[in-house]
DOKOL-182140 format. One record per residue (C-alpha): residue number from 1; x, y, z. Coordinates in nm, 2 decimals. Layout:
DOKOL-182140
  num       x       y       z
  NUM       X       Y       Z
...
//
This chain:
DOKOL-182140
  num       x       y       z
    1    8.04    6.23    7.37
    2    8.05    6.60    7.42
    3    7.68    6.64    7.37
    4    7.61    6.37    7.63
    5    7.84    6.54    7.88
    6    7.67    6.87    7.82
    7    7.33    6.71    7.87
    8    7.44    6.54    8.19
    9    7.58    6.86    8.32
   10    7.26    7.04    8.24
   11    7.05    6.77    8.41
   12    7.28    6.78    8.72
   13    7.24    7.16    8.75
   14    6.86    7.14    8.71
   15    6.84    6.88    8.98
   16    7.09    7.06    9.21
   17    6.90    7.39    9.23
   18    6.57    7.27    9.38
   19    6.74    7.01    9.60
   20    6.97    7.27    9.74
   21    6.67    7.49    9.82
   22    6.49    7.20   10.00
   23    6.81    7.09   10.18
   24    6.88    7.45   10.30
   25    6.53    7.49   10.44
   26    6.51    7.16   10.62
   27    6.70    7.30   10.91
   28    6.45    7.58   10.95
   29    6.16    7.34   10.91
   30    6.30    7.12   11.19
   31    6.35    7.42   11.41
   32    6.00    7.56   11.35
   33    5.84    7.22   11.41
   34    6.03    7.18   11.74
   35    5.92    7.53   11.85
   36    5.56    7.44   11.77
   37    5.58    7.11   11.96
   38    5.73    7.30   12.26
   39    5.44    7.55   12.24
   40    5.19    7.26   12.24
   41    5.36    7.11   12.55
   42    5.34    7.45   12.73
   43    4.97    7.47   12.65
   44    4.92    7.11   12.78
   45    5.10    7.21   13.11
   46    4.89    7.52   13.16
   47    4.56    7.38   13.03
   48    4.56    7.02   13.15
   49    4.19    6.97   13.09
   50    4.13    7.12   12.74
   51    3.78    7.15   12.59
   52    3.63    6.84   12.42
   53    3.70    6.94   12.07
   54    4.08    6.99   12.14
   55    4.09    6.66   12.33
   56    3.93    6.48   12.03
   57    4.17    6.64   11.79
   58    4.47    6.54   12.01
   59    4.35    6.18   12.01
   60    4.29    6.19   11.63
   61    4.64    6.33   11.57
   62    4.81    6.09   11.81
   63    5.04    6.36   11.91
   64    5.31    6.13   12.06
   65    5.34    5.94   11.74
   66    5.34    6.26   11.53
   67    5.62    6.40   11.75
   68    5.83    6.09   11.70
   69    5.75    6.04   11.33
   70    5.80    6.41   11.23
   71    6.16    6.40   11.36
   72    6.22    6.08   11.16
   73    6.06    6.22   10.86
   74    6.27    6.53   10.86
   75    6.59    6.33   10.91
   76    6.49    6.10   10.62
   77    6.43    6.40   10.40
   78    6.78    6.54   10.49
   79    6.94    6.20   10.41
   80    6.75    6.20   10.08
   81    6.87    6.54    9.98
   82    7.22    6.45   10.08
   83    7.20    6.14    9.85
   84    7.07    6.34    9.56
   85    7.36    6.59    9.61
   86    7.60    6.29    9.59
   87    7.44    6.18    9.27
   88    7.46    6.53    9.12
   89    7.83    6.54    9.22
   90    7.89    6.21    9.04
   91    7.71    6.34    8.73
   92    7.93    6.65    8.73
   93    8.24    6.44    8.77
   94    8.12    6.24    8.47
   95    8.05    6.54    8.25
   96    8.35    6.75    8.34
   97    8.20    7.02    8.12
   98    8.41    7.30    8.25
   99    8.74    7.12    8.22
  100    8.99    7.09    7.94
  101    8.96    6.83    7.67
  102    9.24    6.61    7.82
  103    9.30    6.61    8.19
  104    9.44    6.39    8.46
  105    9.18    6.22    8.66
  106    9.18    6.06    9.00
  107    9.07    5.70    8.90
  108    9.03    5.61    9.27
  109    8.76    5.88    9.31
  110    8.58    5.76    9.00
  111    8.59    5.40    9.12
  112    8.47    5.49    9.47
  113    8.19    5.69    9.33
  114    8.08    5.41    9.10
  115    8.11    5.14    9.38
  116    7.92    5.36    9.63
  117    7.65    5.42    9.38
  118    7.61    5.05    9.31
  119    7.61    4.95    9.68
  120    7.30    5.17    9.76
//
C-alpha cells in the first residue's frame, strides 16, 4: 500500500505543478485580452470606416462573438484548473505520504471528497 501511496503522491505533485502555473496565469491572460479588446474598441471609435482589409478581417473574426466566447473560454479554463486542483487535493489526502503511519482522520472529509468526486 505504501508504494501505491507514494506513486499517487508523485502523480499528484506532477499534475499540480503545471496546473498551478496555468491557473496563476489565467488572471493575467484575462486582463491582457480585456485590454486588447478595449484597444480595438478605441480604434473602432476613432476609425469608424476602416480600410477594406480590416473590415473583412473583422467580419471573418466575428468580433462580437469572439468577445463573448473568449470570456466564457477563460472562465471555463479557470473552472477546469480549480477542478484539477480539487482532484490533486483528494489524491494527496489519499496518499498521506508525509504523515505518520497511524493517524486520526476526518472521515467526513473523506466521504465528502468521495461523494463530490462521484457527483461530477
